C-alpha positions in Angstrom: 0.0 0.0 0.0 1.2 3.5 -0.9 -0.9 5.0 1.9 0.6 5.1 5.4 -1.9 5.3 8.2 -0.5 6.0 11.7 -0.9 3.4 14.3 -3.1 5.6 16.4 -5.5 6.3 13.5 -5.4 2.7 12.4 -6.3 1.4 15.8 -9.1 3.9 16.2 -10.6 3.0 12.9 -10.4 -0.7 13.7 -12.2 -0.1 17.0 -14.9 2.1 15.3 -13.7 5.1 17.4 -14.2 8.6 16.0 -11.5 10.0 13.7 -11.3 13.5 12.1 -9.2 14.2 9.0 -7.4 17.6 9.0 -5.7 19.2 5.9 -2.1 20.4 6.1 -2.2 23.2 3.6 -3.2 25.6 6.3 0.0 24.6 8.2 2.4 24.9 5.3 0.9 27.7 3.3 -1.9 29.4 5.2 -0.1 30.8 8.3 3.2 32.4 9.1 5.9 30.5 11.1 5.9 29.7 14.1 2.2 30.4 14.4 1.4 27.6 11.9 2.8 24.8 14.1 1.0 26.2 17.2 -2.3 26.2 15.3 -1.7 22.7 14.0 -1.2 21.4 17.5 -4.1 23.4 18.8 -6.5 21.9 16.2 -5.4 18.4 17.0 -5.9 19.1 20.7 -9.5 20.3 19.9 -10.3 17.0 18.3 -8.9 15.1 21.3 -11.0 17.3 23.7 -14.1 16.0 22.0 -13.0 12.3 22.3 -11.9 11.8 18.7 -8.5 11.0 17.1 -7.0 13.7 14.8 -5.6 12.5 11.4 -3.7 15.3 9.9 -2.8 14.4 6.3 0.2 15.2 4.2 2.7 13.6 1.8 6.3 13.2 3.1 9.1 12.0 0.9 6.5 10.6 -1.5 4.5 8.7 1.1 0.9 9.9 1.7 0.4 9.8 5.5 -2.9 9.8 7.3 -2.1 10.8 10.9 1.1 12.7 11.7 3.3 12.7 14.8 4.7 15.9 16.2 8.0 15.6 14.4 6.1 15.2 11.1 3.9 18.1 11.9 7.1 20.2 12.5 8.4 19.2 9.0 5.2 20.3 7.3 5.3 23.6 9.3 8.9 24.5 9.0 10.5 22.7 6.0 11.2 24.8 3.0 10.0 23.5 -0.4 6.8 21.8 0.9 4.5 21.8 -2.1 0.8 22.4 -2.3 -0.9 19.2 -3.5 -4.3 18.7 -4.9 -5.6 15.2 -5.7 -4.3 15.3 -9.2 -0.8 15.9 -7.9 -0.7 12.9 -5.6 0.7 10.3 -8.2 3.4 12.7 -9.2 4.4 13.4 -5.6 4.5 9.7 -4.8 6.5 8.8 -7.9 9.1 11.6 -7.4 9.4 11.3 -3.6 8.1 14.8 -3.1 6.8 16.3 0.2 3.7 18.3 0.1 0.8 19.7 2.1 -2.7 18.5 1.0 -5.5 20.7 -0.1 -9.2 19.9 0.4 -9.3 17.6 -2.6 -6.2 15.6 -1.8 -7.1 15.4 1.9 -10.6 14.2 1.2 -9.4 11.6 -1.2 -6.7 10.2 1.1 -9.0 10.3 4.1 -11.7 8.3 2.3 -9.1 5.8 1.1 -8.0 5.3 4.7 -11.6 4.9 5.9 -12.0 8.2 7.6 -15.5 9.7 7.0 -15.3 13.1 8.6 -13.1 15.9 7.5 -12.8 19.5 8.9 -11.5 22.4 7.0 -11.9 26.2 6.7 -13.5 27.0 3.4 -14.0 25.0 0.2 -12.8 26.0 -3.2 -15.4 26.7 -5.9 -16.3 28.5 -9.0 -14.2 31.7 -9.5 -15.6 35.0 -10.5 -15.4 35.7 -14.2 -15.9 31.9 -14.8 -17.3 32.5 -18.2 -14.0 34.1 -19.3 -11.5 32.0 -17.3 -13.3 28.6 -16.9 -11.6 28.6 -13.5 -13.2 26.1 -11.0 -11.6 24.4 -8.0 -10.8 20.7 -8.3 -12.5 20.4 -4.9 -16.0 20.3 -6.4 -15.4 17.4 -8.8 -13.6 15.3 -6.3 -16.3 15.8 -3.7 -18.9 14.6 -6.2 -17.3 11.2 -6.2 -16.0 10.8 -2.7 -18.0 9.6 0.2 -16.9 11.9 3.0 -18.5 14.5 5.3 -16.8 17.9 5.1 -17.4 20.4 7.9 -16.5 23.8 6.5 -17.5 27.5 6.7 -18.9 27.5 3.2 -16.7 28.4 0.3 -14.1 31.2 0.2 -15.9 34.5 -0.1 -13.5 35.6 -2.9 -15.4 33.1 -5.1 -18.7 33.2 -7.0 -20.8 31.8 -4.2 -24.1 31.3 -6.1 -22.4 29.7 -9.1 -20.6 27.4 -6.7 -23.8 26.4 -5.0 -25.4 25.7 -8.5 -22.4 23.7 -9.5 -22.6 21.6 -6.3 -26.3 20.9 -7.1 -25.4 19.9 -10.6 -22.7 17.5 -9.4 -25.1 16.0 -6.8 -23.3 17.0 -3.7 -25.5 17.4 -0.6 -25.2 20.7 1.2 -26.7 21.5 4.6 -26.4 24.5 6.8 -25.5 23.7 10.4 -27.9 25.6 12.7 -28.7 28.0 9.9 -30.9 28.4 6.8 -28.2 30.5 5.2 -25.0 29.5 3.4 -22.0 30.8 5.4 -19.4 33.0 3.6 -16.1 31.8 5.1 -15.1 35.1 6.8 -18.8 35.9 7.1 -21.6 34.2 8.9 -23.9 34.7 5.9 -22.9 34.7 2.3 -26.3 36.2 1.4 -27.6 33.0 -0.1 -29.9 30.3 1.3 -29.5 26.6 1.7 -32.2 24.0 1.1 -31.4 21.9 4.1 -30.7 22.6 7.8 -29.2 20.3 10.4 -29.1 21.2 14.0 -27.1 18.6 15.9 -24.1 16.2 15.4 -26.6 13.4 15.7 -28.6 14.6 12.7 -25.5 14.9 10.6 -24.6 11.3 11.6 -28.1 10.2 10.7 -27.6 11.7 7.2 -24.3 9.8 6.8 -26.0 6.5 7.8 -28.8 7.2 5.3 -26.2 7.8 2.6 -24.8 4.4 3.3 -28.2 2.7 3.5 -29.4 4.2 0.2 -26.2 3.2 -1.7 -26.4 6.1 -4.1 -23.4 7.7 -5.9 -20.4 8.1 -3.6 -20.7 11.9 -3.2 -19.8 14.0 -0.2 -22.0 15.7 2.4 -21.1 19.3 3.0 -22.0 20.6 6.5 -21.7 24.4 6.2 -21.0 25.7 9.7 -21.0 29.5 10.0 -18.3 31.4 11.9 -20.0 33.0 15.0 -21.2 36.5 14.2 -19.1 38.1 17.0 -16.0 36.6 15.4 -16.7 37.2 11.7 -15.0 39.8 9.6 -16.9 43.1 9.6 -19.1 42.7 6.4 -18.5 46.4 5.4 -14.8 46.0 5.7 -14.9 42.6 3.8 -16.9 44.1 0.9 -14.5 47.1 0.6 -11.3 45.2 0.9 -12.4 42.4 -1.4 -13.4 44.9 -4.1 -9.9 46.5 -3.8 -8.3 43.1 -3.9 -10.1 42.1 -7.1 -9.0 45.3 -8.8 -5.4 44.8 -7.7 -5.5 41.3 -8.9 -6.7 42.3 -12.3 -4.2 45.1 -12.6 -1.3 42.8 -11.6 -2.4 40.3 -14.3 -2.6 37.4 -11.8 -4.5 34.4 -13.1 -5.0 30.7 -12.6 -3.8 29.2 -9.3 -2.2 32.5 -8.3 -5.6 34.2 -7.9 -6.7 32.7 -4.6 -3.4 33.2 -2.6 -3.2 36.8 -4.0 -6.7 37.7 -2.9 -6.4 36.0 0.5 -3.0 37.7 1.2 -4.5 41.1 0.2 -7.4 40.6 2.6 -5.0 39.7 5.5 -2.7 42.7 4.9 -5.5 45.2 4.4 -7.7 44.2 7.3 -4.8 44.3 9.8 -5.1 40.5 10.2 -8.8 40.5 11.0 -9.6 38.2 8.1 -7.0 35.7 9.4 -8.6 35.9 12.9 -12.0 35.2 11.3 -10.5 32.3 9.3 -9.0 30.7 12.4 -12.2 31.2 14.4 -14.1 29.3 11.6 -11.5 26.5 11.5 -11.6 26.0 15.2 -15.4 25.8 15.2 -15.4 23.4 12.3 -12.9 21.1 13.9 -14.8 20.9 17.1 -18.1 20.2 15.2 -16.4 17.6 13.1 -15.2 15.8 16.2 -18.7 15.8 17.6 -20.1 14.5 14.4 -17.5 11.7 14.2 -18.3 10.8 17.8 -22.1 10.8 17.1 -21.6 8.5 14.1 -19.4 6.2 16.2 -22.1 6.1 18.8 -19.8 7.7 21.4 
C-alpha cells in the first residue's frame, strides 16, 4: 500500500472510534511561522478534547500519510519546499518522492481511502468570479462529487462566485446543509447572502444523514456541512466588501491568473484588514474542527 496510516488512527478505525481528518495546507501555506505549528497542534488538541482522534494528512518523501506525529507536523510547518498538493498531484508526488501539504481535494481523497469519514477544513474552493471568461473552477468540487466523506466547513471562500458554486454543487449531486442556519455561510462571514435548502441542528442529525447515505447506496458523493463562523468573530461585512473589491481590482491590474488568484486575494485581505480576516478564518476553522469531532463521535455512537 502506498498510503501510510498512523498506528493511532489505524487502531481507532479498527475499533470504530471517532477520527477526524485535517488538511495540512493551512499549516504549510496558510499561516506564518511559528504560528502555523501552534495552530496545527491546537487543532489536533481540539479534536482530542471531543473524544476523537486527529488525522492530519500530508505527503512526506513521496509517502501519503494519514495521521502525523509531532515531528512530522514540524516538518510540514517548517521545512522549505513543501509543495501544495491537490488530488491530481498525488501520483506525481508519490513517484518523485516529493513532500507536500494536502489541499481539500487531496485530503478528502486520502481520508476516504483510509476509511476516515469526517473531515474538517476552513472554506472550500469553488467557481471563480469571471468563470465565463477564465473557466476557473476548483478541483474540490469534482472530487467531492465522487468521494463519500462528510466535510465540515465554513462554506466556500468568499472571494469566489458563491451562487455559481452552489449551483455547481447541485449539478454535481453534492448534498449541502447549513448547520444551525438556513443561510449558506461565507467563510469570513456568517452569511454569504444565499440560502441553503437543508438545515441540520445537531451532530446526531449529521450522523443520521451519513448513515442514510450508506443505506441508500447512491453515488459516492460528499455531504457538506456548512458551519458559520460566530457573528461576533466574523470579519466586519462592510470591511470585507470594501477590501475584497480593492483586492479584485489589484489582482486584475497585476495580471494574476489561474492558481495564483486565490493566494493573491487572501493575502491582500489579511494585509488590508490588519489581520482581521485571518482571525475570522481561524475562528471558523476551530469551530469546524470541534463540530467535526462531535459528528464523528455521534456516528461512532460515542
